[in-house]
N, C-alpha and C positions, 0 to 999 in steps of 0.2 A: 058582665066581664067573663071572658073565657078563663077557666081555671085549669091548672095543671093537676092531673091525677097522680097522687103519691100512693103507691101500693107498698105496704110493709109486710114482709113475709113472717108468718108465725108458724110454730111447730112445738111439739111437746119438749119441755126442758129448754125453751128459749129464755135467754136472760131478760129479766123484766125491763131494766133501763135501756137495753139495746133497742127495744122497739118503742118504749114509752118516751124516752128522751127525744128521738127524732119526731115522734108523733106530736109531742108538746110544741116543739119548735115550729114545725110546718103548720100545725093547726092554729097556732096563735099568731102567725105572721099576718100582718096587715099592711096594705099600701098607704093607709091613712093612719097617722100617729095618734096615740092617746088611748086611754082606758075605754072610752065610750065606743071606739071602733070595734072593740072585741065583743061587743054585745050583739053584733050581727055578722053575717057572712058577706056583706056587701063589698068590702074591699079585701076580702081574703083571696089571695092568688092561688092557693092550693086547696084541693079537695083530697082529704087524707082518709085512707081506709086500710084495714088489715085483711090479709089473704092467707088462707091455709089450704092444705091439700084437700081437706074435707070440711064441711060446715060444723063439725062437732067441736065441742069445747076443747080448747088447748090448755094444758096444765104447764104453766111456766115454772121457772125455778122458784123455790120457796113455797110452792103449792098454789100460787095465784091462778085462778081459773079465768080464762078469757074466751069469749065467743067471737070468732072472726066475723068481719062484715060479710065476707064472701069466700067461696072456694075457688080453686083453679078454674073450674069450668064456667063459673058465673062472674068472674072478675071482669070489670070494664077495662078498656084500654088503659095501660099504665105509662105515664110520661116519665115518672121518676120512680125507679125501683130501689127499695131499701131491703137488703138481705141481712136480717138480724143474725146474732150469734148466740152462743150458749152451749152447754154440754150436749144439747140435742143435735148439734150439727154433725157430730161423729156418726150417728146412726144414718144420717142423710147422705153421707159421702158416697154410698153405693145405692142410693135410692133414685133410680133412673127417672121415674115420673117427676120428681122434684127438680132434678138437674135439668131435664128437658124443658120444664116450665120456665126455669130461670133463663135458659138459653133463648127460648122463644120470646120471652118478655124483653130481655136485654136487647134483642135484635131490633125491636121496634121502639124501645124507650129512648127518650132524649138523653137520659142519664141513668147510669147504674151505679149504685153505691153499696157499701157493706159496713157493718159495725162489728167489731170484735172478730170472733171466729166465723162470721158470715163470709169472710174472704176465703175461707177454706172451701166453701161451696162454690164460690166463683172460680176458684182455681180448679176444682174437680170438674167443673162444667167447661173448662178450657178457655175461660174469658180473660185470664190474666197472663197468658203466654207472652213472654218477652216484655212484660210491664213491670213497673215499680209498684210495690204494694206493701201493706202492713197488716197487722192483726194484733190480738192480745199478746202481751209479752210472753205468756206461757205457751203460745202456739207458733212462735216465729219459726222454729225449726220444722214444725209440722208443715207449715205453709211451703217452705222451701222443699221439703220432701215430696209434696204432692206434685210440684212442677219446678224442676231445677232451673228453668228458664226465667223464673220470676226473680227480680232483684228485690230482696226482702229488706225493707227499710226499718231499722230498729230504734230510731231515735226521733220519730215524728208521730204526732197524734193523728194527723190527717195526711194522706198521700194522694195526690192527683196525677193520674197518668191516663187521661180520658175516663177511665173508671176511677171512682173515688172510694178508697178504702180508709178505714179508721182503726185506731188501736182499741184497747179494751174498754168495754162497758160505757163509761161516761164520755169517752171520746166521740161517741155517736152524736152527742149534742154539738160538739165542735164541728163535726162533719156536716150536720144539718145547717148550721149557721154559715159554713163555708159555701154551701150550695145556695142558700138564700142570698148571700152577698154576691156571688157570681151571677145569679139570675136577676136580682132586683136592685143590687147596689148596696154599698156599705151602710148608707143611712138607714135603709129598711132593716138590715141585719142588726145594726146597733140599737135601733129603737125597739126591736122585738126582744133583744137580749135584756134591755132595760125593763121592758114590761114583765118578763118572767123572772127578773132579778137575778140574772146569770152573768157572772164576770167571765167574759170570753178569755180563753187562753191562747197564747201563741200556738199555732198549729205546726 
């Protein structure tokens, strides 16, 4: 079975649940229901991996150390890009290599998504011009300040306007399930949510 490559961006001071939540959802999705299907990759529709600017260990919020699967140069083609958020996004707003990588990957990806303040990076990269988008509640005005053409949505956990953005931290799980449902149907999304014991929220 051909799998969709899910690349999740990491960086220092990335919020842990921003990347771990979507990683859990996409990596546990199966097209065959049941616990036993999770013991193999046979019916897994996604191949999920983390990407960072360099292969060195990333220090996430809380001091969690994470080794990315690959760096920008060594990353395979990405079908679904997940731009994580966290305090580290502020340092990357003027980091042209990271912004250029996001632009390049988004250009060829089937879908581009963000969690929390990852949308600030999408905005700085020019990918949210004229679109509806959201972010963590504490950064809604920052998002609008980066690009006044963005219609900032303040009351939704997930906003879809070709690019999929989500609100703070745990909303990345809802975003991932929205993508699973759009791609493989509601039944697959609901069964995956049941497997990880997650009560899906209205988005």
